[in-house]
N, C-alpha and C positions, 0 to 999 in steps of 0.2 A: 690101157692104163697100165702102170706096173706097178703101183702104191696108191693109196689115200691115205688123207692125216685126219682123224677122226674128234673132237675135243667134245666134252660132255655140254658145255653150254659157250656161246658167245658173248656171256658177261662175266664176270670175276667170280660170281659164283654161281655153280646150280639150282635149279628150284627144288622143292619139295614138292613132295608128293606125287613122285614122279615115276614114268611106268614106259621106260623107252626100250623098243625094241632094235635092231638094225641088222642086215645079213648083207652078208661080201658075197657073189659069188666070180669065182674065175673063171679062164678057160675050163675045160674040162679035165685036159691034162696036165693040171698045175696046183698047187698047194698055196695055203695063205699061211701067213708068217704074221702073228700080233706081237708090234713090239711096243713097250711103256716107254713114253717118255716125260710124262709125268702122271702121278697117282696120288692123291687127297681124296681120302672119304671119311665120313664120321667113323671112331674109334666105334670098337666093339662093348657091347653093354650085358656082363654077366658072360660073356664068353661069346655073344649073338651078334652077327653082323645087323644095323639099321639102316646101313646105306650100303649095300652094294652092287659086283658087277657077276655076271657069269659068261661064261661060254660053251654055247652049243653047236655038236660038229656035225649041224644037218640045217635044214633049211624054217628053220621055227624053235622054238623053246622046249618043245618035245623030244628033238634028241638027245643024243646022251652029253651031258657037262664035263666038258675039257678040265677046266681045277677041279681039284681034287676040293674044295670047299670053295662059299663066297668069297669074293674077293673084295677086302675092305679094309680100313686102317689106312696109314698114309706113308706105306713101305712099297714101293714098286714091284709085282707079282714078277715071276720067270715070265719068259716068253713061253706062248701059245703058239701052239701050231696044228692046223687042221690035219684030218686023215684024208680030206679029198674036196675039192673045189668048191665047197659052198661052208659057212661059218656065220655062228648070230650070235651077236651079242644082247644080252640083256640086260637093263639097269634101271633099278629100284631105289626110291629113298622115300622117308620117314618124310614126317610134319616138326621133326624136334630140332636139327640144324642142318645150315650147306655150308661147304667147303669146297675149294678150289675145284676140287673135281679129277677128271683125268685129260690128258694129250695122247692118243692111240697114232702109231703108222702102220697101217694094213698092209703088208709087201707079198705079190704074188710069185714065188717061184717054184723051183723042181730041183728032182736031184739030182746030184750027178752021175753021170758023167755030163757035163755042159757044150752046149751048140756055142758055134761063133758068135753069136750077137747074145752072149750069157757072159757074166762075171763070176768066177768060178769063187765061192768064198772058202774061208778056213773051215767050215764045220761042215762041208760039203753038200752044196747047197748051190742052186745057180739063181744067180739075180739077174735085170734086165742090166747089160753094158753099159745102158745111159744113168746108171745110179752110181756107178762108181765115181765117184771123187764129186760128189755134189753137196756136201757140208752133214750130210744125215747116213747118218748106219742103217742100213737094208740088210746086212745080211746075219744083223743079231749080234756080232761079236767084233764090229766095225772094220773089218778086215777089208771093206770096200772101200776104207777112206784111207788108208797106211798105202805111204809111196806116193801120194800124190803129188806130180810137178806143180800145181798151181796153188793160190792159197783159198781153201774151200770157205762157203760163208758159214758164220756163225750160228750156234746154235740160236733159237729165240728164246729171248729175256722173258726172266717171271716177269710177272704185275708189280712184284715189289717197289721198284724205281718207280711205275706209275703213280703207282698208290701214295708214295710220301711227294713224290713230285705233283701231285695233283691237293696234298694236303696243305703245304708250304705255300702254292702258289693263293689256294682259299684264305689262306690263313693273311698272306698278304694283302689281297681283296679287301678282307675285313678291315685292314690298320688304316688301310688308305680310304676307305669308304668314313669309317671313324674320323680321321683328320678330316676330312671333307663335309662329314657332319659340322663339327663343332667350328670348323671356319666359317660356315654359311650363317651357324646360329649366331653367332657373334657380330659378324658382320650384319646381319638382319639388326639386332637388337640393339648396336648403335645407327642404324640408322633411321632406326623409328623413335629412339633420344633426341636424334638430332632436328628430325620432324618435330617432336614434341619443344624441343626447345627453339628451332623458328618461328614457330606459332605463340607465343610468348608475345607480350605486347612492350611495345616501349619505354621502359619506365628512365624519367629523367633522372639523372645523376645528382645527388646534392652536397655542396661541401660541407666536410664530416667536421663534425663542434668537437671541439676539445674537452677531454677526459680530464680535466682538472681544474681547479678554479681561477679564472682572468685576475690580476692582478695589474697594477699599476708597473710593474717593470715587468710583463708582461707586453701588454703593451706598447711602454718603450722601445724595449726591444723588437717586437714586429713590427712595430708604422717608424723606427729612430728617430722618435718624441726626444728632446733631449731634456735632459732635466734643469730647470731652472737654477741658479745658482744662491747658493746658501749666506745667507745675510750674518758678517761675523760676529761673536756673541760679542756682548758688552764687557768691556774689560772693570774687574773689580775694582777701581780710582777710590780710594779714599775719602772721603768730604771732611772739610774741616770744618768744624762748625762751631763761631763763637758766639758766647754767650754778652750782651751789648751790657750787661750789666754785671759781667765779672771780665778781671784781667786776664782769666787762665781760657786755655784751649781745649777740646779733644778731640779726637778721631775717632768717627765712628768706626772703623776697620781695625784693623789689627794695631797692637801697640808696639809692632817692631819696626815699623816703617818709620823713617825719618823726615819731619816737616820744618818748615820756617815761616816765620811771619817777619814783616815788616812795615813800621809805619812811617811813613813821611810826612 
């Protein structure tokens, strides 16, 4: 194995109260190069690192520390190289906060000149020829990925897209669940009302009564009864009254009418 990739956690964020060590051992004639592909730890508090990483130049944490100060915050440190074939990583976290952590690449290398089965990097180190043009920087200066004839696989993407996609998918599922809940609630309520309506007894329908007084004119119109013909009013015909004891006559009506009397 010419290289090894190490992550702080298989989850999105690392754990609280961690105290981990990881030791890498290479062949005796080789050295170890540490490349930082991702680095995001808790920021300093009053100038002190709360979550930090140290690299020890030996088999355990008692060996000298290669970095000048504990590594923390979210700025990727410079590459770390061992003086021998053994290197130990020490990772410590507190209980305050968690972040995405780190992703490291341990590369086994040797100093130049390079043998036939090694790739000569621009920074005068030799890495395995199998590492050239594989899409990952093994030299530390990316010289093993220059002038490659085939398209190298892209670097792994961050978890940002996964998180955003998960949130959107969860929101869509919530909307669908709310819609289905409202639909089935209304349907069940309608079925209960329909069941109650069917359980009601049959009530005979009555002919509606008119809300106004019934008159003779309404009865004749509804039942088509003809009104009997009216008798003509008696004309005001003047009557002639004759007094047998007198030779004069008088009209009982208006005096404007003309009348005559003839005796035979």
